[in-house]
DRENKEFI-821599 format. One line per 10 residues: number of its first residue (from 1); their letters; for each residue z, y, x of C-alpha. Coordinates in steps of 0.05 Angstrom, whole numbers. Each point is the difference from the previous one (the first is absolute). Example, Ala and Ser with C-alpha at 12.3 -4.5 7.8 and 13.67 -1.06 7.14 Angstrom:
1> AS> 156,-90,246 ~ -13,69,27 $
END
This chain:
1> MRPSTRRELV> 733,45,-834 ~ -31,30,63 ~ -70,-3,28 ~ 27,-45,56 ~ 32,-50,-48 ~ -31,-68,7 ~ 4,-63,-42 ~ 11,-67,33 ~ 10,-71,-27 ~ 59,-36,32 $
11> AGPAGRIECA> 11,-75,-5 ~ 59,-18,-46 ~ 32,-62,-29 ~ -42,3,-64 ~ -64,29,31 ~ -23,67,24 ~ 44,62,-9 ~ -35,67,-7 ~ 34,55,40 ~ -11,75,8 $
21> IDVPDNHRGV> 17,20,72 ~ 11,67,33 ~ 14,4,74 ~ 17,67,32 ~ -9,14,73 ~ 58,-22,43 ~ 33,-38,-57 ~ 73,-18,6 ~ 2,-66,-39 ~ -17,-28,-68 $
31> ALVAHPHPLF> 16,23,-70 ~ -13,-50,-56 ~ -5,30,-70 ~ 3,-42,-63 ~ -28,21,-68 ~ 28,-6,-71 ~ -8,-58,-48 ~ -71,-28,1 ~ 3,-21,-74 ~ 12,72,-20 $
41> GGTLDNKVVQ> -55,34,39 ~ 33,2,69 ~ -47,3,59 ~ -1,25,72 ~ -32,64,-27 ~ 60,18,-42 ~ 18,73,10 ~ 72,-12,22 ~ -24,-54,49 ~ -53,46,28 $
51> TLARSFVELG> 53,55,8 ~ 46,-47,38 ~ -58,-23,44 ~ -21,72,15 ~ 72,17,19 ~ 4,-57,50 ~ -68,14,30 ~ 22,72,12 ~ 63,-27,32 ~ -43,-41,48 $
61> YATVRPNFRG> 1,-70,-29 ~ -57,-48,-8 ~ 4,-7,-75 ~ -22,-61,-40 ~ -5,-4,-76 ~ -16,-70,-26 ~ -23,-17,-70 ~ 42,-53,-32 ~ -30,-66,-24 ~ -55,8,-52 $
71> VGATEGVHDE> -9,75,13 ~ -64,28,29 ~ -29,-48,51 ~ 66,-37,11 ~ -5,-73,-19 ~ 51,-41,-38 ~ 38,13,-65 ~ 64,38,-14 ~ 62,-41,20 ~ 59,41,-25 $
81> GRGELEDMAA> 17,24,70 ~ 4,-68,35 ~ -71,-4,25 ~ -2,75,8 ~ 58,-4,50 ~ -38,-52,40 ~ -62,43,0 ~ 39,61,24 ~ 30,-41,56 ~ -69,-23,21 $
91> VLAWAQAQYG> -28,71,-1 ~ 59,26,40 ~ -9,-54,53 ~ -74,18,5 ~ 14,75,4 ~ 52,-9,54 ~ -48,-42,41 ~ -51,56,-6 ~ 43,63,6 ~ 64,-19,35 $
101> DEPPVLAGFS> 60,-45,-16 ~ 53,54,-4 ~ 46,-6,-60 ~ -43,22,-60 ~ 11,51,-54 ~ 1,-36,-68 ~ -16,44,-60 ~ -16,-13,-72 ~ -4,27,-70 ~ 29,-35,-61 $
111> FGSFVQTHLA> -19,-74,2 ~ -22,12,72 ~ 70,24,18 ~ 30,-64,-29 ~ -47,-42,43 ~ 19,40,62 ~ 75,-11,-12 ~ -15,-74,7 ~ -44,8,62 ~ 58,38,32 $
121> QRVTPERMVL> 40,-64,-4 ~ -49,-31,49 ~ -16,56,48 ~ 43,57,26 ~ -36,65,-18 ~ 5,64,38 ~ 14,31,-68 ~ -17,-8,-73 ~ -24,49,-53 ~ 5,-23,-72 $
131> VGVAVKRFDA> -27,42,-58 ~ 16,-18,-73 ~ 28,-66,24 ~ -2,-53,-55 ~ 72,-25,2 ~ 13,-32,-67 ~ -63,-33,-24 ~ -8,-31,68 ~ 52,-25,50 ~ 1,57,50 $
141> RPVPAGTLVI> 41,-19,60 ~ 50,41,40 ~ -33,42,54 ~ 19,24,70 ~ 42,62,9 ~ -43,62,9 ~ -50,-22,-52 ~ -30,60,-35 ~ 1,-9,-76 ~ -38,51,-42 $
151> HGEVDETVPL> 4,0,-76 ~ -22,43,-57 ~ 54,32,-43 ~ -37,-18,-65 ~ -31,-66,21 ~ -17,-35,-65 ~ -17,-66,32 ~ 59,-10,47 ~ 60,40,-26 ~ 36,39,54 $
161> ADVLDWARPQ> 66,-31,-22 ~ -25,-69,18 ~ -20,23,70 ~ 68,32,10 ~ 34,-65,-22 ~ -42,-37,53 ~ 13,51,54 ~ 75,11,-12 ~ 25,-66,30 ~ -43,13,61 $
171> DLPVVVVPGA> 27,71,10 ~ -74,19,-1 ~ -18,72,-15 ~ -55,13,-52 ~ -44,62,4 ~ -12,22,-72 ~ -61,44,-14 ~ 17,45,-60 ~ -48,-6,-58 ~ -41,-56,32 $
181> DHFFHQRLNV> -24,-59,-41 ~ -15,-70,26 ~ -69,20,27 ~ 24,67,28 ~ -53,40,-37 ~ -5,69,32 ~ 55,-21,49 ~ -39,-38,52 ~ 8,56,50 ~ 75,-8,-6 $
191> IRSIVQSNWR> -3,-73,22 ~ -40,20,60 ~ 49,55,18 ~ 60,-46,-8 ~ -29,-54,44 ~ -22,47,55 ~ 64,40,1 ~ 40,-65,6 ~ -39,-19,63 ~ 14,62,39 $
201> GR> 35,-14,65 ~ -16,-74,-2 $
END
């Protein structure tokens, strides 16, 4: 993503977990960003994931993007979210030991968002950012108030109506990007703008 991005292998329950790490000067905590479904091409280099990571680095967070099991240099095999949750917890514990144990930012795209909703049941995040959250195919959990949910108007993978049905009982606003599909083609700059504008004054 950036010349300063480094790759590191972190110990996890099923073996080593490959992570891309960006640490700005005078960082303010940790942001953990999860990628989309590994069986459908999801990796830590996904464009939406990179956009989220770039946004958090610019906001001053030490930002960590792990590869899920079986992707890149990460060991293990896909586990339908169960093992992936354990891996994310392990990476978060490692990152907080390295970069500060303040409440983390949890962010994710699609399948990664689903995993993060479960991680938020274990830790209390500073805030969450969920993009294209997979709410029907997977068991996305309720999230804390103040969670930023971003969704494409014409998402063909996760229909907007399903996300609204998930958000409605939580009184959770959803930021809809007009004309955006699931992968936010030609709309990545909008994600970055939404995230950064929502952090002003924090």
